[in-house]
DSSP file (Angstrom, degrees, kcal/mol; ACC not computed):
  #  RESIDUE AA STRUCTURE BP1 BP2  ACC     N-H-->O    O-->H-N    N-H-->O    O-->H-N    TCO  KAPPA ALPHA  PHI   PSI    X-CA   Y-CA   Z-CA
    1    1 A M              0   0    0      0, 0.0     0, 0.0     0, 0.0     0, 0.0   0.000 360.0 360.0 360.0 120.5   -4.1   -3.9   19.3
    2    2 A P        -     0   0    0      0, 0.0     2,-0.3     0, 0.0    37,-0.0  -0.273 360.0-109.9 -58.3 144.7   -0.5   -5.3   19.3
    3    3 A L        -     0   0    0     11,-0.0     2,-0.6    12,-0.0    11,-0.1  -0.596  19.3-154.6 -82.5 141.6    1.0   -6.0   15.9
    4    4 A T        -     0   0    0     -2,-0.3    11,-3.2     9,-0.2    12,-1.3  -0.974  23.9-140.4-115.6 112.0    1.6   -9.6   14.7
    5    5 A I  B     -a   16   0A   0     -2,-0.6     2,-0.7     9,-0.2    12,-0.2  -0.570   2.5-137.3 -86.4 132.1    4.4   -9.4   12.1
    6    6 A E        -     0   0    0     10,-2.7    -1,-0.1    -2,-0.3    83,-0.0  -0.779  22.5-179.8 -83.4 116.3    4.3  -11.5    9.0
    7    7 A D        -     0   0    0     -2,-0.7    82,-0.2    81,-0.1    -1,-0.1   0.356  59.4 -86.7-104.6   8.0    7.9  -12.8    8.5
    8    8 A G  S    S+     0   0    0     64,-0.2    -2,-0.1    80,-0.2    80,-0.0   0.428 111.5  92.7 106.8   0.3    7.5  -14.7    5.4
    9    9 A S  S    S-     0   0    0     64,-0.0    78,-0.1     0, 0.0    79,-0.0   0.228 103.8 -99.6-113.4  15.0    6.3  -17.9    7.0
   10   10 A G        -     0   0    0      1,-0.1     2,-0.1    62,-0.1    -4,-0.1   0.948  45.8-153.0  71.5  49.7    2.5  -17.4    6.9
   11   11 A V    >   -     0   0    0      1,-0.1     3,-1.9    57,-0.1    -1,-0.1  -0.321  17.1-116.8 -60.0 125.2    2.1  -16.2   10.5
   12   12 A A  T 3  S+     0   0    0      1,-0.3    -1,-0.1    -2,-0.1    56,-0.1  -0.410  98.0  10.3 -65.9 132.4   -1.3  -16.9   11.9
   13   13 A G  T 3  S+     0   0    0      1,-0.2    -1,-0.3    -2,-0.1    -9,-0.2   0.581  86.9 166.8  71.1  12.7   -3.1  -13.7   12.8
   14   14 A A    <   +     0   0    0     -3,-1.9    -1,-0.2     1,-0.1    -9,-0.2  -0.247  13.0 168.9 -57.4 139.7   -0.5  -11.4   11.0
   15   15 A N        +     0   0    0    -11,-3.2     2,-0.3     1,-0.3    34,-0.3   0.311  58.7  34.8-136.2  10.8   -1.7   -7.9   10.6
   16   16 A S  B     -a    5   0A   0    -12,-1.3   -10,-2.7    33,-0.1    -1,-0.3  -0.982  52.2-149.3-157.8 155.7    1.5   -6.1    9.6
   17   17 A Y  S    S+     0   0    0     -2,-0.3     2,-0.3   -12,-0.2    77,-0.1   0.453  86.8  43.5-100.3  -9.0    4.7   -6.6    7.6
   18   18 A V  S    S-     0   0    0    -14,-0.1    -1,-0.1    27,-0.1     2,-0.1  -0.980  76.8-123.2-140.5 146.2    6.7   -4.2    9.7
   19   19 A T     >  -     0   0    0     -2,-0.3     4,-1.8     1,-0.1     5,-0.1  -0.411  34.0-108.1 -82.4 167.0    7.2   -3.5   13.5
   20   20 A V  H  > S+     0   0    0      1,-0.2     4,-2.5     2,-0.2     5,-0.2   0.818 120.1  58.3 -59.4 -39.1    6.8   -0.1   15.0
   21   21 A A  H  > S+     0   0    0      2,-0.2     4,-2.0     1,-0.2    -1,-0.2   0.853 106.1  48.3 -62.0 -36.7   10.5    0.2   15.4
   22   22 A E  H  > S+     0   0    0      2,-0.2     4,-2.5     1,-0.2    -2,-0.2   0.888 111.7  49.9 -70.2 -38.0   11.0   -0.2   11.6
   23   23 A I  H  X S+     0   0    0     -4,-1.8     4,-2.5     2,-0.2     5,-0.2   0.930 111.3  49.3 -67.4 -39.9    8.3    2.4   10.9
   24   24 A R  H  X S+     0   0    0     -4,-2.5     4,-3.0     2,-0.2     5,-0.2   0.934 111.1  48.1 -67.7 -43.9    9.9    4.8   13.3
   25   25 A A  H  X S+     0   0    0     -4,-2.0     4,-2.1     2,-0.2    -1,-0.2   0.913 113.3  49.1 -61.8 -44.8   13.4    4.3   11.8
   26   26 A F  H  X S+     0   0    0     -4,-2.5     4,-0.8     2,-0.2    -2,-0.2   0.943 114.2  44.5 -55.1 -52.0   11.9    4.8    8.3
   27   27 A A  H >X>S+     0   0    0     -4,-2.5     5,-2.6     1,-0.2     3,-0.7   0.911 112.2  51.9 -63.6 -47.0   10.1    7.9    9.3
   28   28 A D  H ><5S+     0   0    0     -4,-3.0     3,-0.9     1,-0.2    -1,-0.2   0.891 107.2  53.6 -61.4 -36.1   13.1    9.4   11.2
   29   29 A A  H 3<5S+     0   0    0     -4,-2.1    -1,-0.2     1,-0.2    -2,-0.2   0.706 116.8  37.9 -72.8 -17.7   15.4    8.9    8.2
   30   30 A R  H <<5S-     0   0    0     -4,-0.8    -1,-0.2    -3,-0.7    -2,-0.2   0.337 113.3-113.2-114.5  11.3   13.1   10.8    6.0
   31   31 A G  T <<5 +     0   0    0     -3,-0.9     2,-0.3    -4,-0.6    -3,-0.2   0.883  63.1 152.0  66.8  38.8   11.9   13.5    8.5
   32   32 A L      < -     0   0    0     -5,-2.6     2,-0.3    -8,-0.1    -1,-0.2  -0.776  41.8-124.1-105.8 143.7    8.4   12.2    8.6
   33   33 A S        +     0   0    0     -2,-0.3    72,-0.1    69,-0.2     3,-0.0  -0.697  29.3 175.3 -95.1 140.3    6.2   12.7   11.7
   34   34 A L        -     0   0    0     -2,-0.3     7,-0.1    72,-0.1    68,-0.1  -0.897  43.4 -81.0-132.0 161.1    4.5    9.9   13.7
   35   35 A P        -     0   0    0      0, 0.0     6,-0.1     0, 0.0     5,-0.0  -0.347  40.5-123.3 -64.0 154.5    2.5    9.8   16.8
   36   36 A A  S    S+     0   0    0      4,-0.1     2,-0.4     3,-0.0     3,-0.1   0.843  90.5  67.2 -67.4 -33.0    4.7    9.8   19.9
   37   37 A L  S >> S-     0   0    0      1,-0.1     3,-1.4     2,-0.0     4,-0.7  -0.758  74.2-140.9-100.3 141.1    3.2    6.7   21.4
   38   38 A D  H >> S+     0   0    0     -2,-0.4     4,-2.4     1,-0.3     3,-1.4   0.897 101.8  64.1 -60.4 -43.7    3.7    3.3   19.9
   39   39 A I  H 34 S+     0   0    0      1,-0.3    -1,-0.3     2,-0.2    -3,-0.0   0.734 103.7  48.0 -55.2 -20.7    0.0    2.4   20.8
   40   40 A D  H <4 S+     0   0    0     -3,-1.4     4,-0.4     2,-0.1    -1,-0.3   0.656 109.6  51.9 -95.0 -14.8   -1.1    5.1   18.4
   41   41 A V  H <X S+     0   0    0     -3,-1.4     4,-2.4    -4,-0.7     3,-0.5   0.811  97.2  69.2 -82.8 -29.1    1.2    4.0   15.5
   42   42 A E  H  X S+     0   0    0     -4,-2.4     4,-2.2     1,-0.2     5,-0.2   0.909  97.8  47.0 -58.5 -44.4    0.0    0.4   15.7
   43   43 A P  H  > S+     0   0    0      0, 0.0     4,-2.2     0, 0.0    -1,-0.2   0.825 111.9  53.6 -64.0 -25.3   -3.6    1.1   14.3
   44   44 A L  H  > S+     0   0    0     -3,-0.5     4,-2.3    -4,-0.4    -2,-0.2   0.869 107.3  50.6 -77.3 -35.6   -2.0    3.1   11.5
   45   45 A A  H  X S+     0   0    0     -4,-2.4     4,-1.9     2,-0.2    -1,-0.2   0.912 110.1  49.7 -66.4 -40.9    0.2    0.2   10.6
   46   46 A V  H  X S+     0   0    0     -4,-2.2     4,-2.9     2,-0.2    -2,-0.2   0.918 111.9  48.0 -57.8 -47.0   -2.9   -2.2   10.5
   47   47 A S  H  X S+     0   0    0     -4,-2.2     4,-2.4     1,-0.2    -2,-0.2   0.901 110.0  52.0 -67.2 -35.5   -4.8    0.2    8.2
   48   48 A A  H  X S+     0   0    0     -4,-2.3     4,-2.2     2,-0.2    -1,-0.2   0.898 110.1  50.6 -65.7 -36.5   -1.7    0.5    6.0
   49   49 A T  H  X S+     0   0    0     -4,-1.9     4,-2.6   -34,-0.3    -2,-0.2   0.937 109.7  49.4 -53.8 -52.5   -1.7   -3.3    5.9
   50   50 A D  H  X S+     0   0    0     -4,-2.9     4,-0.8     1,-0.2    -2,-0.2   0.904 110.1  50.6 -60.9 -39.3   -5.3   -3.3    4.9
   51   51 A W  H >< S+     0   0    0     -4,-2.4     3,-1.0     1,-0.2    -1,-0.2   0.944 108.9  52.2 -62.0 -43.7   -4.6   -0.8    2.2
   52   52 A L  H >< S+     0   0    0     -4,-2.2     3,-2.0     1,-0.3    -2,-0.2   0.896 103.4  58.8 -58.9 -40.9   -1.7   -2.9    0.9
   53   53 A E  H >< S+     0   0    0     -4,-2.6     3,-1.5     1,-0.3    -1,-0.3   0.725  89.4  71.7 -65.0 -18.5   -4.1   -5.9    0.7
   54   54 A T  T << S+     0   0    0     -3,-1.0     3,-0.3    -4,-0.8    -1,-0.3   0.633  89.8  62.7 -74.0  -4.8   -6.5   -4.1   -1.7
   55   55 A F  T X>  +     0   0    0     -3,-2.0     3,-2.0    -4,-0.2     4,-1.2   0.213  66.4 119.2 -96.5  16.2   -3.8   -4.5   -4.4
   56   56 A R  T <4 S+     0   0    0     -3,-1.5    -1,-0.2     1,-0.3    -2,-0.1   0.763  72.9  51.1 -59.2 -33.2   -4.1   -8.3   -4.2
   57   57 A T  T 34 S+     0   0    0     -3,-0.3    -1,-0.3     1,-0.2    -2,-0.1   0.658 111.0  49.8 -78.6 -14.1   -5.2   -8.6   -7.9
   58   58 A R  T <4 S+     0   0    0     -3,-2.0    98,-3.2    97,-0.1    -2,-0.2   0.680  86.6 100.0 -97.5 -19.3   -2.3   -6.6   -9.0
   59   59 A Y  B  < S-B  155   0B   0     -4,-1.2    96,-0.3    96,-0.3     2,-0.1  -0.316  78.0-110.4 -65.8 147.5    0.5   -8.4   -7.3
   60   60 A Q  S    S+     0   0    0     94,-2.4    -1,-0.1    96,-0.1    17,-0.1  -0.387  78.8   0.4 -70.8 153.0    2.7  -10.9   -9.2
   61   61 A G  S    S-     0   0    0     13,-0.1     2,-0.3    -2,-0.1    16,-0.1  -0.069  87.4 -77.8  73.1-170.4    2.3  -14.6   -8.2
   62   62 A S  E     -C   75   0C   0     13,-2.9    13,-2.7     1,-0.0    -2,-0.0  -0.899  50.5 -77.6-128.5 158.8   -0.1  -16.2   -5.7
   63   63 A K  E     -C   74   0C   0     -2,-0.3    11,-0.2    11,-0.2     9,-0.1  -0.250  38.4-130.5 -51.1 145.0   -0.1  -16.6   -2.0
   64   64 A T  S    S+     0   0    0      9,-1.7    -1,-0.1     1,-0.2    10,-0.1   0.732  93.4  21.9 -74.1 -25.1    2.3  -19.4   -0.9
   65   65 A S    >   -     0   0    0      8,-0.3     3,-1.1     1,-0.1    -1,-0.2  -0.994  67.3-139.8-145.0 136.5   -0.5  -20.9    1.2
   66   66 A P  T 3  S+     0   0    0      0, 0.0    -1,-0.1     0, 0.0    -2,-0.0   0.711 105.9  56.1 -64.9 -15.2   -4.3  -20.6    1.0
   67   67 A D  T 3  S+     0   0    0     -3,-0.0    -3,-0.0   -55,-0.0   -57,-0.0   0.593  77.3 110.2 -93.8  -9.0   -4.4  -20.4    4.8
   68   68 A Q    <   -     0   0    0     -3,-1.1   -56,-0.1     1,-0.1   -57,-0.1  -0.414  64.9-141.8 -69.7 139.0   -2.0  -17.5    5.2
   69   69 A P  S    S+     0   0    0      0, 0.0     2,-0.2     0, 0.0    -1,-0.1   0.777  79.3  51.5 -77.8 -23.6   -4.0  -14.3    6.4
   70   70 A L  S    S-     0   0    0      2,-0.2    -2,-0.1   -59,-0.1   -56,-0.0  -0.582  89.2-112.2-111.9 172.9   -2.1  -11.7    4.3
   71   71 A Q  S    S+     0   0    0     -2,-0.2    -7,-0.1    -8,-0.1    -1,-0.1   0.719  80.2 104.3 -75.8 -24.7   -1.3  -11.6    0.6
   72   72 A W        +     0   0    0     -9,-0.1    -2,-0.2     2,-0.1   -64,-0.2  -0.901  45.4  53.4-116.9 148.3    2.4  -12.0    1.1
   73   73 A P  S    S+     0   0    0      0, 0.0    -9,-1.7     0, 0.0    -8,-0.3   0.394  77.0 174.9 -80.4 159.0    4.6  -14.0    0.9
   74   74 A R  E     -C   63   0C   0     14,-0.4     3,-0.3   -11,-0.2   -11,-0.2  -0.832  20.6-113.3-129.2 163.4    3.8  -14.9   -2.8
   75   75 A W  E    S+C   62   0C   0    -13,-2.7   -13,-2.9     1,-0.3    10,-0.1  -0.971  82.6  19.6-150.1 148.3    5.3  -17.0   -5.6
   76   76 A P  S    S+     0   0    0      0, 0.0     2,-0.4     0, 0.0    -1,-0.3   0.683  73.5 157.0 -82.9 147.4    6.6  -16.5   -8.1
   77   77 A V  E     -D   84   0D   0      7,-0.5     7,-3.3    -3,-0.3     2,-0.5  -0.996  19.3-167.0-130.9 132.9    7.8  -12.9   -7.9
   78   78 A I  E     -D   83   0D   0     -2,-0.4     2,-0.4     5,-0.2     5,-0.2  -0.970   6.4-178.4-120.3 124.2   10.5  -11.2   -9.9
   79   79 A V  E >  S-D   82   0D   0      3,-2.5     3,-1.6    -2,-0.5    75,-0.1  -0.984  72.8 -13.9-127.5 125.3   11.8   -7.9   -9.0
   80   80 A D  T 3  S-     0   0    0     -2,-0.4    -1,-0.1     1,-0.3     3,-0.1   0.832 130.7 -51.9  55.8  30.3   14.5   -6.1  -11.0
   81   81 A G  T 3  S+     0   0    0      1,-0.2     2,-0.4     0, 0.0    -1,-0.3   0.493 117.5 107.6  88.1  -1.0   15.3   -9.4  -12.7
   82   82 A Y  E <  S-D   79   0D   0     -3,-1.6    -3,-2.5     0, 0.0    -1,-0.2  -0.920  70.7-117.8-118.7 141.6   15.7  -11.5   -9.6
   83   83 A Q  E     -D   78   0D   0     -2,-0.4     2,-0.5    -5,-0.2    -5,-0.2  -0.525  24.4-136.2 -74.4 134.1   13.5  -14.0   -8.1
   84   84 A V  E     -D   77   0D   0     -7,-3.3    -7,-0.5    -2,-0.2    -1,-0.0  -0.817  31.2-107.4 -91.3 132.8   12.1  -13.2   -4.7
   85   85 A A    >   -     0   0    0     -2,-0.5     3,-1.6     1,-0.1   -11,-0.2  -0.214  21.5-121.7 -58.0 147.3   12.2  -16.2   -2.3
   86   86 A N  T 3  S+     0   0    0      1,-0.3    -1,-0.1   -13,-0.1   -22,-0.1   0.501 112.8  47.4 -72.6  -3.7    8.9  -17.7   -1.6
   87   87 A D  T 3  S+     0   0    0    -14,-0.1     2,-0.4   -78,-0.1    -1,-0.3   0.020  95.6 101.3-121.5  24.2    9.4  -17.1    2.2
   88   88 A E    <   -     0   0    0     -3,-1.6   -14,-0.4   -14,-0.2   -80,-0.2  -0.859  61.4-145.6-113.0 141.0   10.5  -13.5    1.8
   89   89 A I        -     0   0    0     -2,-0.4     5,-0.1   -82,-0.2    -3,-0.0  -0.925  37.5-119.9-103.6 113.9    8.6  -10.2    2.3
   90   90 A P    >>  -     0   0    0      0, 0.0     4,-1.9     0, 0.0     3,-0.8  -0.183   5.9-130.0 -58.1 142.9   10.0   -7.9   -0.3
   91   91 A V  H 3> S+     0   0    0      1,-0.3     4,-2.9     2,-0.2     5,-0.2   0.825 109.0  62.2 -64.5 -29.9   11.6   -4.7    1.0
   92   92 A E  H 3> S+     0   0    0      2,-0.2     4,-1.4     1,-0.2    -1,-0.3   0.868 104.5  47.6 -61.2 -37.1    9.4   -2.8   -1.5
   93   93 A L  H <> S+     0   0    0     -3,-0.8     4,-2.9     2,-0.2    -2,-0.2   0.961 112.0  48.8 -66.3 -56.2    6.3   -4.0    0.3
   94   94 A K  H  X S+     0   0    0     -4,-1.9     4,-2.6     1,-0.2    -2,-0.2   0.896 112.2  48.2 -54.3 -45.6    7.7   -3.0    3.7
   95   95 A K  H  X S+     0   0    0     -4,-2.9     4,-2.2     2,-0.2    -1,-0.2   0.853 110.6  51.7 -64.5 -33.2    8.7    0.5    2.5
   96   96 A A  H  X S+     0   0    0     -4,-1.4     4,-2.9    -5,-0.2     5,-0.2   0.965 110.1  48.7 -68.8 -53.2    5.3    1.0    1.0
   97   97 A Q  H  X S+     0   0    0     -4,-2.9     4,-2.2     1,-0.2    -2,-0.2   0.952 113.4  47.3 -55.7 -47.9    3.6    0.0    4.3
   98   98 A M  H  X S+     0   0    0     -4,-2.6     4,-2.0     1,-0.2    -1,-0.2   0.859 111.6  50.5 -63.0 -35.7    5.9    2.4    6.3
   99   99 A Q  H  X S+     0   0    0     -4,-2.2     4,-2.0     1,-0.2    -1,-0.2   0.879 110.5  50.1 -71.0 -36.7    5.3    5.2    3.8
  100  100 A A  H  X S+     0   0    0     -4,-2.9     4,-2.3     2,-0.2    -2,-0.2   0.834 107.7  53.1 -66.4 -33.3    1.6    4.7    4.1
  101  101 A V  H  X S+     0   0    0     -4,-2.2     4,-2.6    -5,-0.2    -2,-0.2   0.942 111.8  46.1 -67.3 -46.2    1.7    4.8    7.9
  102  102 A A  H  X S+     0   0    0     -4,-2.0     4,-0.7     1,-0.2    -2,-0.2   0.854 113.4  48.1 -64.9 -35.0    3.6    8.0    7.8
  103  103 A D  H ><>S+     0   0    0     -4,-2.0     5,-2.2     2,-0.2     3,-1.0   0.912 110.9  50.8 -70.4 -42.8    1.1    9.5    5.2
  104  104 A A  H ><5S+     0   0    0     -4,-2.3     3,-1.3     1,-0.3    -2,-0.2   0.883 107.6  55.7 -66.9 -38.3   -1.9    8.3    7.3
  105  105 A A  H 3<5S+     0   0    0     -4,-2.6    -1,-0.3     1,-0.3    -2,-0.2   0.718 106.5  50.5 -59.0 -22.9   -0.2   10.0   10.4
  106  106 A S  T <<5S-     0   0    0     -3,-1.0    -1,-0.3    -4,-0.7    -2,-0.2   0.349 133.0 -89.4 -99.6   2.3   -0.1   13.3    8.5
  107  107 A G  T < 5S+     0   0    0     -3,-1.3     2,-0.3     1,-0.3    -3,-0.2   0.390  74.9 144.1 112.2  -9.2   -3.8   13.0    7.5
  108  108 A V      < -     0   0    0     -5,-2.2     2,-0.3    -6,-0.1    -1,-0.3  -0.519  48.9-127.3 -68.5 128.7   -4.0   11.1    4.3
  109  109 A S        -     0   0    0     -2,-0.3    34,-3.2     1,-0.2     4,-0.1  -0.608  19.3-169.8 -77.6 127.4   -7.0    8.9    4.1
  110  110 A L  S    S+     0   0    0     -2,-0.3    -1,-0.2    32,-0.3    34,-0.1   0.571  85.7  55.8 -86.0 -14.9   -6.1    5.2    3.2
  111  111 A T  S    S-     0   0    0      1,-0.1    -1,-0.1    32,-0.1    31,-0.1   0.719  93.9-150.6 -94.6 -23.1   -9.7    4.4    2.6
  112  112 A G        -     0   0    0      1,-0.1    29,-0.2     2,-0.1    28,-0.1   0.067  20.0-107.4  73.8 169.3  -10.6    7.0    0.0
  113  113 A T        -     0   0    0     27,-0.9    28,-0.1    -4,-0.1    -1,-0.1   0.611  40.2-120.2-111.0 -17.9  -14.0    8.6   -0.5
  114  114 A G  S    S+     0   0    0     26,-2.1     2,-0.3    -3,-0.0    26,-0.1   0.173  88.4  37.7  93.7 -13.9  -15.0    6.8   -3.8
  115  115 A N  S    S-     0   0    0     25,-0.2     2,-0.1    24,-0.1     3,-0.0  -0.963  83.0-107.4-165.7 152.6  -15.3   10.2   -5.7
  116  116 A A        -     0   0    0     -2,-0.3     2,-0.4     1,-0.1    16,-0.1  -0.440  42.2-105.3 -81.7 153.5  -13.6   13.5   -5.9
  117  117 A Q        -     0   0    0     14,-0.1    14,-1.9    -2,-0.1     2,-0.4  -0.637  31.5-126.8 -85.5 134.0  -15.3   16.5   -4.5
  118  118 A V  E     -E  130   0E   0     -2,-0.4    12,-0.3    12,-0.2     3,-0.1  -0.657  25.1-179.9 -81.3 131.9  -16.8   18.9   -7.0
  119  119 A K  E    S+     0   0E   0     10,-2.4     2,-0.3     1,-0.4    11,-0.2   0.797  71.5   4.1 -96.6 -39.6  -15.8   22.4   -6.8
  120  120 A R  E     -E  129   0E   0      9,-1.9     9,-3.2     2,-0.0    -1,-0.4  -0.991  62.0-166.0-144.9 141.1  -17.8   23.9   -9.6
  121  121 A E  E     -E  128   0E   0     -2,-0.3     2,-0.4     7,-0.2     7,-0.2  -0.994   2.3-172.1-129.3 136.8  -20.5   22.4  -12.0
  122  122 A K  E   > -E  127   0E   0      5,-3.0     5,-2.3    -2,-0.4    -2,-0.0  -0.993   6.6-163.7-127.4 124.5  -21.9   23.9  -15.2
  123  123 A V  T > 5 +     0   0    0     -2,-0.4     3,-1.5     3,-0.2     2,-0.6   0.959  69.2  68.9 -82.9 -51.8  -24.8   22.2  -16.9
  124  124 A D  T 3 5S+     0   0    0      1,-0.3    -1,-0.1     2,-0.1     0, 0.0  -0.610 120.5   5.2 -83.3 122.9  -24.8   23.7  -20.5
  125  125 A V  T 3 5S-     0   0    0     -2,-0.6    -1,-0.3     1,-0.1    -2,-0.1   0.768 116.2-106.1  72.3  36.2  -21.9   22.5  -22.5
  126  126 A I  T < 5 +     0   0    0     -3,-1.5     2,-0.4     1,-0.1    -3,-0.2   0.653  51.9 172.4  12.3 111.9  -21.1   20.4  -19.5
  127  127 A E  E   < -E  122   0E   0     -5,-2.3    -5,-3.0     2,-0.0     2,-0.4  -0.988   7.4-178.2-143.1 128.7  -18.2   21.6  -17.4
  128  128 A V  E     -E  121   0E   0     -2,-0.4     2,-0.4    -7,-0.2    -7,-0.2  -0.995   6.4-166.8-130.8 128.2  -17.0   20.2  -14.1
  129  129 A E  E     -E  120   0E   0     -9,-3.2   -10,-2.4    -2,-0.4    -9,-1.9  -0.945  10.1-158.6-113.6 140.0  -14.2   21.4  -11.9
  130  130 A Y  E     -E  118   0E   0     -2,-0.4   -12,-0.2   -12,-0.3     2,-0.1  -0.810  26.7-101.5-112.3 156.5  -12.9   19.3   -9.0
  131  131 A F        -     0   0    0    -14,-1.9   -14,-0.1    -2,-0.3     2,-0.1  -0.448  51.4 -93.6 -66.8 148.0  -11.0   20.4   -6.0
  132  132 A E        -     0   0    0     -2,-0.1    -1,-0.1     1,-0.1   -15,-0.1  -0.366  45.0-108.1 -63.0 138.6   -7.2   19.6   -6.2
  133  133 A S        -     0   0    0      1,-0.1     2,-0.3    -3,-0.1    -1,-0.1  -0.378  37.9 -99.7 -64.4 151.2   -6.1   16.3   -4.7
  134  134 A Q    >   -     0   0    0      5,-0.1     3,-2.1     1,-0.1     5,-0.2  -0.582  49.6 -98.0 -67.7 128.5   -4.3   16.4   -1.5
  135  135 A V  T 3  S+     0   0    0     -2,-0.3    -1,-0.1     1,-0.3     3,-0.1  -0.235 109.3  24.3 -52.7 134.7   -0.5   16.0   -2.2
  136  136 A G  T 3  S+     0   0    0      1,-0.3     9,-1.4    -3,-0.1    10,-0.4   0.444 100.3 111.6  91.8  -3.0    0.7   12.5   -1.6
  137  137 A T  B <  S-F  144   0F   0     -3,-2.1     2,-0.9     7,-0.3    -1,-0.3  -0.654  70.4-124.1-108.2 170.0   -2.8   10.9   -2.1
  138  138 A S    >>  -     0   0    0      5,-1.4     3,-1.3     1,-0.3     4,-0.8  -0.673  48.5-107.9-111.7  77.1   -4.0    8.7   -4.9
  139  139 A D  G >4 S-     0   0    0     -2,-0.9     3,-0.8     1,-0.2    -1,-0.3   0.078  82.7 -15.9  38.4-132.0   -7.1   10.6   -6.0
  140  140 A S  G 34 S+     0   0    0      1,-0.2   -26,-2.1   -26,-0.1   -27,-0.9   0.577 127.0  65.9 -83.3  -8.1  -10.5    9.1   -5.1
  141  141 A T  G <4 S-     0   0    0     -3,-1.3    -1,-0.2   -29,-0.2    -2,-0.2   0.556  99.9-132.7 -90.6  -4.2   -9.5    5.7   -4.1
  142  142 A G    <<  +     0   0    0     -3,-0.8   -32,-0.3    -4,-0.8    -1,-0.2   0.091  53.9  90.9  78.3 167.7   -7.6    6.9   -1.2
  143  143 A G  S    S-     0   0    0    -34,-3.2    -5,-1.4    -4,-0.1     2,-0.5  -0.431  78.2 -48.5 105.8-176.4   -4.0    5.9   -0.1
  144  144 A S  B  >  -F  137   0F   0     -7,-0.2     4,-2.6     1,-0.2    -7,-0.3  -0.855  31.5-160.6-100.6 115.3   -0.6    7.1   -0.7
  145  145 A A  H  > S+     0   0    0     -9,-1.4     4,-2.0    -2,-0.5    -1,-0.2   0.892  99.5  51.1 -64.8 -37.3    0.6    7.9   -4.3
  146  146 A T  H  > S+     0   0    0    -10,-0.4     4,-1.3     2,-0.2    -1,-0.2   0.905 110.2  45.5 -64.1 -44.1    4.1    7.6   -3.0
  147  147 A A  H  > S+     0   0    0    -11,-0.2     4,-1.4     2,-0.2    -2,-0.2   0.886 112.0  55.2 -63.9 -42.6    3.6    4.2   -1.3
  148  148 A E  H  X S+     0   0    0     -4,-2.6     4,-0.6     1,-0.2     3,-0.5   0.910 104.7  51.4 -61.4 -39.5    1.8    3.0   -4.4
  149  149 A Q  H >< S+     0   0    0     -4,-2.0     3,-0.9     1,-0.2    -1,-0.2   0.856 103.7  59.0 -64.2 -34.1    4.7    3.9   -6.5
  150  150 A M  H 3< S+     0   0    0     -4,-1.3    -1,-0.2     1,-0.2    -2,-0.2   0.772 104.1  51.5 -60.3 -31.4    6.9    1.9   -4.2
  151  151 A L  H >< S+     0   0    0     -4,-1.4     3,-2.5    -3,-0.5     4,-0.5   0.606  79.0 100.5 -85.5  -8.5    4.8   -1.2   -4.9
  152  152 A E  G X< S+     0   0    0     -3,-0.9     3,-2.3    -4,-0.6    -1,-0.2   0.880  78.0  56.2 -46.5 -53.1    5.1   -0.8   -8.7
  153  153 A P  G 3  S+     0   0    0      0, 0.0    -1,-0.3     0, 0.0   -75,-0.1   0.713 105.0  52.9 -54.2 -17.8    7.8   -3.5   -8.9
  154  154 A L  G <  S+     0   0    0     -3,-2.5   -94,-2.4    -4,-0.1    -2,-0.2   0.470  88.7 100.9 -94.0  -2.3    5.6   -6.0   -7.2
  155  155 A F  B <  S-B   59   0B   0     -3,-2.3   -96,-0.3    -4,-0.5     2,-0.1  -0.505  76.9-112.4 -82.6 152.4    2.7   -5.6   -9.6
  156  156 A G        -     0   0    0    -98,-3.2     2,-0.4    -2,-0.2    -1,-0.1  -0.362  33.6-105.5 -76.5 160.6    2.1   -8.1  -12.4
  157  157 A F        -     0   0    0     -2,-0.1     2,-0.6     1,-0.0    -1,-0.1  -0.712  22.8-142.5 -93.4 140.9    2.6   -7.2  -16.0
  158  158 A T        -     0   0    0     -2,-0.4     2,-0.4     2,-0.0    -1,-0.0  -0.865  18.0-158.4-104.0 127.6   -0.3   -6.6  -18.3
  159  159 A S        -     0   0    0     -2,-0.6     2,-0.5     2,-0.0    -2,-0.0  -0.854   3.7-150.8-104.5 142.6    0.2   -7.8  -21.8
  160  160 A L        -     0   0    0     -2,-0.4     2,-0.6     2,-0.0    -2,-0.0  -0.961   9.9-141.0-111.9 130.8   -1.6   -6.6  -24.7
  161  161 A R        -     0   0    0     -2,-0.5     2,-0.5     2,-0.0    -2,-0.0  -0.820  16.7-156.1 -94.8 120.0   -2.2   -8.9  -27.7
  162  162 A V        -     0   0    0     -2,-0.6     2,-0.5     2,-0.0    -2,-0.0  -0.862   9.8-172.2-104.7 130.8   -1.9   -7.1  -31.0
  163  163 A V        -     0   0    0     -2,-0.5     2,-0.5     0, 0.0    -2,-0.0  -0.976  15.9-142.5-124.4 121.4   -3.6   -8.5  -34.1
  164  164 A R              0   0    0     -2,-0.5    -2,-0.0     1,-0.1     0, 0.0  -0.732 360.0 360.0 -84.4 128.6   -3.2   -7.2  -37.5
  165  165 A V              0   0    0     -2,-0.5    -1,-0.1     0, 0.0     0, 0.0   0.358 360.0 360.0-108.9 360.0   -6.3   -7.2  -39.5
């Protein structure tokens, strides 16, 4: 399936924030491996976009239009103290997608398993030991820990209300 790139205008049918050429340049600059054929990179890009969409409740702001197929562009969004234009796809989102594509190409699951695998279990005095997570993954939820870190500036702030009693 060919990629339809969201450019910040709410492109109908968009399924990626970056092109295969951008993904290849990102991977080459970091020494990351990708499939040799573009047709094999495209489904990884769509899967990475799907993974990015799972953070919808954590992103700052709201979609700029209820009709846009993807979560970005959004408004208002502030990154490093600067307002992101409401027709812009932040570089942090693009880098996260490209990192997720490279991670998926190396075997990291973007969908997760829903639970960690138990290595050893002891019933009396309850003791459970899990297999170590694959480096670069985000435990049981699946995905790329590195890509998720790249998304941090795009996440909303959680405020706690402190009441003295």
